[in-house]
N, C-alpha and C positions, 0 to 999 in steps of 0.2 A: 583772901579772896575765897568765897564759899564754894561748895561743890554745885549748889543749884545754879550758880552762874555758868560753870563749865558744862553742865548737862542740860541746858536749855531753859533754866528758871529765869523769870522775869526780875531781875535785880538791877542794881545801879550799873550802868554801862560805863565803864572807865575810858572807852574810846569815843565818847561823845564829842562832836566837833565844837568849835567855839561859838557857833550860833546857838547854842541851847541843845538840851537833851534830844535824843532821837525817839522816834516811834519805837516802842518795844518790839513791834512786829518786825522791824527792819533788822534788829540785832539778835533776835532769838533764833537759834539753830534747831532746826527739827529734822527727823530722820523719817522719810517716808518708806523705805524699804524695809524687808523683813530682818529680825534680829533675834537674838536669844533671850531667855529669860535669866535675868541677872539676880533674881531673888532666890534662886536655888543654889544651895550650899552642901556639897557633899560631907557625908559623916566621916570624921577621922576618930580613931581611937585614942584613948587617954594616954597609953603607953607611948605612942609615936609623938604625941605633943611633948611629953617629958623628955623623950630623947632629943627632940628638936631644941628645947630650951638647954638642955646640958650641952649639947654641942656648941650652941650660940655663946654660953657663957665660958666655955672652954677656949673659944676663938676671941674672947673679950668683946663680943657684941651684945647688944641689949636683947634679951629675949622678945620674939616677936611672934606673929601667928604662924600657924604651920603653912599657911600658904605663902607668906612672905619669905620664910626660911628656905623653900624649895624653888620658889620662882625667882625669875631675873629680876633686878632692880626695875622698878616701875618708872615709867617716864613721867616727868613733871611738867606741868603747864606753866610757861614762862610768859609773863605780862611784859608790856613794853618797858616797865621800869626795872626789869631784871629779878622780881620777886617770884619764887617758884612755889607752887602748890602742890603737895603730893596727891597722888591718885586716891581715891576713896578706898577704904579697907575692903580687901577681898575682890575687887573689880579688876579685870584684865583689860588692857587697851584695846579699843575697837579698831580692827585693821581696815582702814578706809582706803578706798582706791584714789589714786590721784586725779584730780580734776582740773581742767584748764581754768585759770584764773585771770582775770583783767584787772590791772593795777591802775588805782586812781590816787592821785596826790592828796594828800590831806590838806585840810583847810583849818591850819592852826592848832590841831590836836597834837598831843605828845607823840601819837604813832606817826611813823613816816609813812606807811601805806597801809591801805585797808584792802583786803582780797574779797571779791563777791564772785559767787560762782556764776559761771556763764553757762547757757543752756547747751546741752551737748546735742551733736547732730544725730538726725534720725538713723536708726539702725539700717543697714543695708538690705535686711529682708523686707522692710516695709517700704523701701524706695520704689517709686513708680518706674516700671521698664521703659526703656527708651522706645519711642514709637518705631514700628517697623518700616522699613523703606517702601514706599509705594511702588507696586511692580509696574504700574502703568507710567509712572514717571521715569522709572530707571530703564525701561525698555528701550531699545534703539528706535530711532524714527524709521518709519516705513520707507520713506523716500531717500534715506541714506544710502541705499544700494545693498546688494546682497554681501553678506559678511562670510567670506569662505574660511573654513578651517584650514590649519596648517598640515602639511603631510606628516604622517606618523608611520612608525614601523611596528606598533604594537597590535595592529589588526583593527583599530578603530576605523569608523566610517569616515571618509573624506570626500569632497567633490572631485570627481574626475574632470578631465579637460573637455570632454564632450559635455557633461552636466553644466559646467561653467559657460561653455559656449552657447548652450541653450538658454541659460539664464541671462546672458547678455545679448540675446537676440541673434547670435551668429550660428551658421551652419557648422555641424561637427564633420562634415564631409570634406576631405582634401584629396583631390585626384592625384595620382602618382605623377603625373607631367611627362616631359618629352624623353627625359633621359631613360626612366624605367621603360617607356614605351619602346624606345629604340632597343634596349636590351632584350625586350620580349620578342620583337621583330627579328633580331639576330638569333635568338634561340629557336624561334619558329621556323626559320629558314634552314637552321641546322638540322631539326627534325625532318623537315621536308627532304633535304639532301640525303639525310641517313637513311630514310625510307626508301629513297630511289637505290640506294647501295645494297640494301639488305638489312635482315633483322639485326645483325651484329653491328652494322654501321649506325643503325637507329639507337642501339642500346647505350651508346656514350652520351649523347644529349639527353636521353631519357633519364639516366641515372643523375645528371646534373639537375634536371628539371624536379625530380623527386626530392633531392637534397634541399633544393630552394624552397620547395613546397612544406617540408617537414619543418624546417627552421622558421620560415616566414609565418606559418600559422600560429606557433607559439608566441611569437613576437607580437603579432597582431593581437592576441588575446592578453597581452601584458605578462607574459610568464618567460622571464629570461634571466639568468641562463637556466633552460630546462633540459640538460644534457641527456638526462635518462629518457625524457619523452621524445625529445627529437631522435635520439639513436633508435628508440623503439620503432617509431613510426617510419624512419627511413630503413630500418631492417625489414619492416613488412613490405615495402615497395621491392626491395631487392629480392625478397622471398617470392613475391608474385612474378617479377621478372624471370627468376630461375624456374618456377613452376611452369610458366607459359612456355619457355623455350624447351623445356623438358617434355611437354604434352604436345606442343605444335599449336599453330595458330586456330585449327579447327575446334580446339577444346579452350580456347581463351576465356569464355565466359565462367567454365567450371574452375580453372585456374584462379581467376580474379576472385570470384565470389567464395571460393573455399578458403583462400589466404585471408581474405576479409573477415570471415567468420571465426577462424582461428585466433587471428589478431585481436578482434573484440573481446573473446574470451581471456586471452592472456592479458590485455589491458585491465579487465575486470579483476583478475586474481591479483595482479601487482598493485592495483590501488586498494584493494582490501587489506592488503598486508602494511599499508602506509600508516604512520602514527600521527598524521596531520589532524587538523580540526575537521569535522564532519563537512562543513561549508567548503574548505579548501580541498578536501578530498574529492567531493563531488565536481568541483571547478575543474581540477586537475584531470579527473577521469573524462569529463566531456571534451576538454580541449585535446587530451591524448587519442581519444576515439576519433574525433574529427580529423585530426592531423593524420593519423594512420590510414583512415578511410580515403582521404584525398590523395595520399601518397599511393595507395594501392590502386585507386581508380585511374591514377596516370598511367598504369600499365595498359590501359585500352589502347594507346597509341601504338604499342608493340603488337596487340592482337588484331588491330584493324587492317584492312587491305592497304597495300602501299600507296596505291593511287589516292585513296582517301586521306591517308596522313599527309600527302603531298598538298593536296588541295586545302586541307584544313589548317596545316601550318602556315600557307601563304595567305588565306583568309583572315586568319588571327593576327598576323603580322600588319596586314592592311587596316584592320579594324582598330587596333590599339593606337596605331599612328594617326589616324583620323580622329580618334577621341581625344587626343593629346593636343590637337589644334586649338588655337584660341577662338572658339566659335561661341555663339550664344547657347544658352541652357537647352532648349528644345531641339535646337539644330544640330548639336553636335552628336547625340546618339543616333540621329537619323542619317547624318553623313557617314557615321561608322558603320552601320548596316549596309547602306549602299555601297561602301567601299569593300566591306568583306564579300558582298554579292558580286561585284564586278572582279575581285581577286579570284573568286571561286570559279567564275566563267573563264578567266584568262589560264587559270591553272588546269581547269577541266579540259580545255583545249590542248593542252600539252601532254595530258595523261590519257586521253581516250574517253574521259567522262562526258565532255561536251557541255551542252546547256545544263544538264543535271548537276554540274559542279556548282551553279549558283545557288542551288537549294542547300547543297552541303555546305558551301561557304557562308550562307546566311545563317544557317543553324550554329556553326561555329563562331559566328560573329556575336550571335546572341548570348551564347555561353561566356564568350570573352568578355562582353560588357557586364555580366552579372560577376565575373571574377574581379573586374576592376572595382566595381562597387563594393564588394566585400573589402578589398584591400584599401579603399578609401574611406572607410567608415571609422568613427570614433576617434578623430584627430591622430592618425598615424604618424610615425616619425619617419625619418629619411631611411633608417634601416628597413623598416617594414615595405617602405616603397621599392627598396632595391631587392627585396627578397620575395615577400608576398605579392607586392605589385608587378613584379616580372614573372612570378611563377603561376599565380592563380589564373589568369586568362588562359593559358595553354592547358592548364590541369582541368579546368572546369569544361573545356572544349572536348576532352578526350571521349566522354560518353556519346556526344553527338557525332563525332568522327567514326567511332566504332559502329553505332547503331546505323546511322545514315549511310555509311560506307557499304555495310552488309546489305543495305535494302537497295542501293543504287548501283553497285558494282556487279 
């Protein structure tokens, strides 16, 4: 077989099928890729050629070309009949890449199979990218309801119970109920009885009120357990009580305001030393300041006139009990205010305030409803109701009891 047939020449095709000779274009192999120039032959010195021939004769071989003596044996092209044809002189075999072939059975030819190249798939770089998902189609339906995020502990934003209630059309306000109202009434009556006994008799229920106020306000703001903040606020109330007892009732305003100013400065210094995030630091600062201020303001019961404390305690007890009754929305606060005014009149008749006790009782009742509203806001828990729901009505009424008591007594 000639070399022209192996390298793409148009010669007789030994693989022609039985139906006749094939078209030469079907059997001619061509290379469309880049290759090297096979006509170039490197120059070899005469001494090296002679040395190669001498080495071949010594080994009992026929002297060949310098390229054949140093190169590996060249592969031979085998035809189906088993006759091999050596490679052309001086040519190295072309390292072809393996290609996928489709096998076709022969039609009476001596060859068993004839392989034809199959078109390779397109490279991945020229493949068209998959179409992006349509954001409109993948977006959730608007009428599918609000999708709430799961609770996290890493500081990410999530919907609170109040926000969820507003999204669902429900109110985030839950009133404390009858049990906290009963506890508030008991504590108010204890304040009234302690005021009748004297300042030190009033000190015991007042300290209990201040402890409930400090703990309840932090829990109402979702900060629990906040032991340092609760202890700091409660300590402020105790310092205010001690300062008022040391200076006397006539200097009650100076003792309360002085303690409040010192505690605000102390809270600022402690929060500046905190290593929390800026948002958390500001949130903690506001909660600590508010809790300490409410706890110190509750000392107003100790600085007010004893008769005013008695009327105020009874009026708050009547207001919270009336507010806890299952009455319609607009009727319930009006009934609570009327009950506080009536209780003020009754307590004023016992203490010597007379009908002026109605005004003091009405003012205390208004402040008590404000405290109940604060304790009922933002879906509070049962613990909030049993702390802030009990203490805030009496704590919020302390300024009214102090100021109206000084004006009326």
